[in-house]
C-alpha positions as CSV (number, residue, x, y, z in Angstrom):
1,X,-80.3,-114.2,-36.9
2,X,-82.0,-111.7,-34.5
3,X,-85.0,-112.7,-36.3
4,X,-84.3,-115.7,-33.4
5,X,-84.1,-114.1,-31.1
6,X,-87.1,-114.1,-28.1
7,X,-87.5,-111.7,-26.1
8,X,-86.9,-112.1,-22.4
9,X,-90.6,-111.1,-21.8
10,X,-92.2,-113.4,-24.2
11,X,-93.3,-116.2,-22.2
12,X,-95.2,-113.8,-19.8
13,X,-98.6,-112.9,-19.3
14,X,-99.6,-110.3,-20.1
15,X,-100.6,-109.1,-16.9
16,X,-97.6,-110.4,-14.6
17,X,-95.9,-108.2,-17.5
18,X,-97.3,-105.3,-17.7
19,X,-97.1,-105.4,-14.0
20,X,-93.3,-105.4,-13.8
21,X,-92.7,-102.8,-16.5
22,X,-95.7,-100.8,-14.6
23,X,-93.4,-100.9,-10.9
24,X,-89.8,-100.4,-12.4
25,X,-91.7,-97.6,-14.1
26,X,-93.0,-96.0,-11.0
27,X,-89.8,-96.7,-9.6
28,X,-87.1,-95.0,-12.0
29,X,-90.0,-92.1,-11.9
30,X,-89.2,-92.0,-8.1
31,X,-85.0,-91.2,-8.7
32,X,-85.9,-88.9,-11.4
33,X,-88.5,-86.4,-10.1
34,X,-86.4,-86.3,-7.1
35,X,-86.5,-83.0,-5.3
36,X,-89.8,-81.8,-8.3
37,X,-91.9,-84.1,-6.9
38,X,-92.6,-86.0,-3.7
39,X,-94.0,-89.2,-5.2
40,X,-94.2,-91.1,-2.3
41,X,-96.2,-88.5,-0.5
42,X,-99.1,-88.2,-3.4
43,X,-99.1,-91.8,-4.5
44,X,-98.0,-94.0,-1.3
45,X,-100.7,-95.2,1.2
46,X,-101.4,-93.6,4.3
47,X,-103.9,-94.2,7.3
48,X,-107.6,-93.5,6.0
49,X,-107.5,-90.1,8.6
50,X,-104.3,-89.1,8.0
51,X,-103.8,-85.4,6.1
52,X,-102.1,-86.9,3.6
53,X,-104.3,-90.1,3.0
54,X,-106.4,-89.4,-1.4
55,X,-108.1,-92.3,-2.7
56,X,-106.3,-92.8,-5.2
57,X,-103.5,-94.4,-3.3
58,X,-105.9,-97.3,-2.1
59,X,-104.3,-98.6,-5.6
60,X,-101.3,-96.2,-6.7
61,X,-99.4,-97.7,-3.8
62,X,-98.6,-100.7,-5.1
63,X,-96.8,-99.2,-7.4
64,X,-94.5,-97.3,-5.1
65,X,-91.5,-98.8,-3.4
66,X,-88.5,-97.1,-1.2
67,X,-86.1,-95.4,-3.6
68,X,-83.6,-95.7,-0.9
69,X,-83.7,-99.6,-0.7
70,X,-83.8,-101.2,-3.8
71,X,-84.1,-105.0,-2.7
72,X,-87.8,-103.8,-1.9
73,X,-88.2,-103.7,-5.9
74,X,-86.1,-106.4,-6.7
75,X,-87.6,-109.0,-4.1
76,X,-91.4,-108.5,-5.1
77,X,-90.3,-108.4,-9.0
78,X,-88.2,-111.5,-8.3
79,X,-91.4,-112.6,-6.6
80,X,-94.2,-111.8,-9.1
81,X,-91.9,-113.0,-12.0
82,X,-91.4,-116.3,-11.0
83,X,-94.4,-117.3,-9.6
84,X,-97.1,-115.0,-11.2
85,X,-97.2,-116.4,-14.8
86,X,-98.0,-119.7,-13.4
87,X,-100.9,-118.2,-11.3
88,X,-101.8,-116.1,-14.0
89,X,-101.8,-119.2,-16.6
90,X,-104.0,-120.7,-14.6
91,X,-106.8,-118.3,-13.2
92,X,-106.6,-116.5,-17.0
93,X,-105.5,-113.3,-17.1
94,X,-108.8,-111.1,-16.1
95,X,-109.7,-113.7,-13.0
96,X,-105.8,-113.0,-12.3
97,X,-105.8,-109.2,-12.3
98,X,-108.6,-109.8,-10.2
99,X,-107.0,-111.2,-7.9
100,X,-103.8,-109.2,-7.8
101,X,-105.5,-105.7,-7.1
102,X,-108.2,-107.5,-4.5
103,X,-105.1,-108.6,-2.6
104,X,-103.5,-106.0,-2.8
105,X,-107.3,-103.7,-1.6
106,X,-107.4,-106.3,0.9
107,X,-103.9,-106.6,2.3
108,X,-104.1,-102.5,3.0
109,X,-107.2,-102.9,4.6
110,X,-106.0,-105.6,7.4
111,X,-102.6,-102.8,7.5
112,X,-105.2,-100.0,8.4
113,X,-107.6,-102.0,11.1
114,X,-104.0,-102.9,12.8
115,X,-103.4,-99.3,12.8
116,X,-107.1,-98.2,13.9
117,X,-106.5,-100.4,16.8
118,X,-103.1,-99.8,17.8
119,X,-104.8,-96.3,18.1
120,X,-108.2,-97.3,20.3
121,X,-105.5,-98.6,22.0
122,X,-103.2,-95.5,23.3
123,X,-107.1,-92.7,22.4
124,X,-109.7,-94.6,23.1
125,X,-110.3,-93.5,19.8
126,X,-110.1,-95.1,16.0
127,X,-108.8,-91.1,14.8
128,X,-106.3,-89.4,16.5
129,X,-107.1,-85.2,17.3
130,X,-103.6,-83.2,15.9
131,X,-102.0,-82.7,19.6
132,X,-102.4,-86.7,19.6
133,X,-100.5,-86.9,16.5
134,X,-97.8,-84.8,17.6
135,X,-97.1,-85.5,21.4
136,X,-97.0,-89.7,20.8
137,X,-94.5,-91.2,18.5
138,X,-96.3,-94.2,17.8
139,X,-99.6,-92.5,16.6
140,X,-97.4,-90.0,14.7
141,X,-95.9,-92.7,12.9
142,X,-99.2,-94.4,11.3
143,X,-100.6,-90.8,10.6
144,X,-97.2,-89.7,8.7
145,X,-95.6,-92.8,7.7
146,X,-96.1,-94.0,4.3
147,X,-96.9,-97.6,3.5
148,X,-96.1,-98.6,0.1
149,X,-94.5,-102.1,-1.9
150,X,-96.1,-104.2,-4.2
151,X,-95.7,-107.0,-1.4
152,X,-99.3,-107.4,-0.4
153,X,-100.1,-108.5,-3.9
154,X,-97.7,-110.6,-3.7
155,X,-98.4,-113.0,-0.8
156,X,-101.6,-113.2,-2.5
157,X,-99.8,-115.1,-5.6
158,X,-97.3,-116.6,-3.2
159,X,-100.4,-118.0,-1.4
160,X,-102.0,-119.0,-4.3
161,X,-98.9,-120.8,-5.7
162,X,-98.9,-122.8,-2.4
163,X,-102.3,-124.0,-2.8
164,X,-102.5,-124.4,-6.1
165,X,-99.1,-125.8,-6.4
166,X,-98.5,-127.3,-3.4
167,X,-96.2,-130.1,-4.1
168,X,-93.8,-128.3,-6.9
169,X,-90.2,-127.7,-5.6
170,X,-89.0,-124.6,-4.8
171,X,-85.0,-124.2,-4.2
172,X,-83.4,-122.5,-1.2
173,X,-80.2,-120.8,-2.8
174,X,-80.8,-122.5,-6.2
175,X,-79.5,-126.1,-4.2
176,X,-81.9,-127.2,-1.1
177,X,-85.5,-128.0,-2.9
178,X,-88.7,-127.4,-0.7
179,X,-92.7,-127.9,-1.4
180,X,-93.8,-124.9,-2.2
181,X,-96.3,-125.7,0.2
182,X,-94.4,-126.3,3.8
183,X,-91.6,-122.7,2.3
184,X,-94.8,-120.2,2.0
185,X,-96.3,-121.5,5.1
186,X,-93.3,-121.0,6.9
187,X,-93.1,-117.3,4.8
188,X,-96.7,-116.6,6.2
189,X,-96.0,-117.7,9.7
190,X,-92.9,-116.0,9.9
191,X,-94.7,-112.4,9.0
192,X,-97.3,-112.9,12.2
193,X,-94.1,-113.7,14.4
194,X,-92.8,-110.3,13.0
195,X,-95.9,-108.8,12.8
196,X,-97.3,-109.4,16.7
197,X,-93.6,-109.0,17.9
198,X,-93.3,-105.9,16.9
199,X,-90.0,-105.0,17.3
200,X,-87.9,-102.2,17.1
201,X,-86.4,-100.6,13.8
202,X,-88.6,-102.6,12.0
203,X,-90.9,-100.7,9.0
204,X,-92.1,-103.5,7.3
205,X,-96.0,-103.5,7.3
206,X,-95.8,-106.9,8.1
207,X,-99.8,-107.5,8.6
208,X,-100.2,-105.6,5.1
209,X,-98.5,-108.8,3.8
210,X,-101.0,-111.1,5.9
211,X,-104.2,-109.5,4.8
212,X,-102.4,-110.3,1.1
213,X,-101.9,-113.9,1.7
214,X,-105.4,-114.0,3.5
215,X,-107.5,-112.8,0.7
216,X,-106.0,-115.0,-1.3
217,X,-106.8,-117.5,-0.3
218,X,-110.3,-116.4,0.9
219,X,-110.5,-115.9,-3.1
220,X,-109.3,-119.1,-4.4
221,X,-111.6,-121.1,-2.0
222,X,-114.9,-118.6,-2.7
223,X,-113.9,-119.5,-6.9
224,X,-113.9,-123.2,-6.1
225,X,-110.0,-123.8,-7.9
226,X,-108.2,-126.8,-6.8
227,X,-104.2,-127.9,-7.7
228,X,-104.4,-129.8,-11.2
229,X,-104.2,-133.2,-10.7
230,X,-100.8,-133.6,-11.4
231,X,-99.6,-131.6,-8.9
232,X,-100.8,-134.1,-5.9
């Protein structure tokens, strides 16, 4: 009977499949190397003027997740697993690969742009002196706080799903059907609210999420992609 068993990854297109695998491998490596090698420091993204910033971080940060918060990687990979295949099958693997990483890079650029404005509002410059970095809590958080996670790229995928398959019903808690265009729009609006709200204790990079969604929308329009007729 074993020859009839199908791998759970059999119907997942190649880019989504490899993204899922790489993210899980990175997450496991974070745990295995803990105390020996600081992956968060090396592969998460830091503000461009931070002493911790490295060029490769603009890509590697997408594979890093909070090792102390399993929900972080679980929610991102769950969204990629459910929505990514439809977008990859629609776009084709090569274009989806470009789409995913452009959304991820755009998300980081948006986050850094917001951080630069925050620093400018405090110091009058887009960079801060060593004294400012040590003395001002907000600046210290920007310079030494890592940005990590696939959320920015995943938000691009979610936005693409809402545009390309707007009337597909997504079941909340497996019981309440809501059309993708409404559910994902509310999600993006909530990120805007949380980003501008800057609520105490909220360490989520909401503007990275917004940036990923924005780049996703721009790419969909620039590439002239439209929803398949049967989904209208």
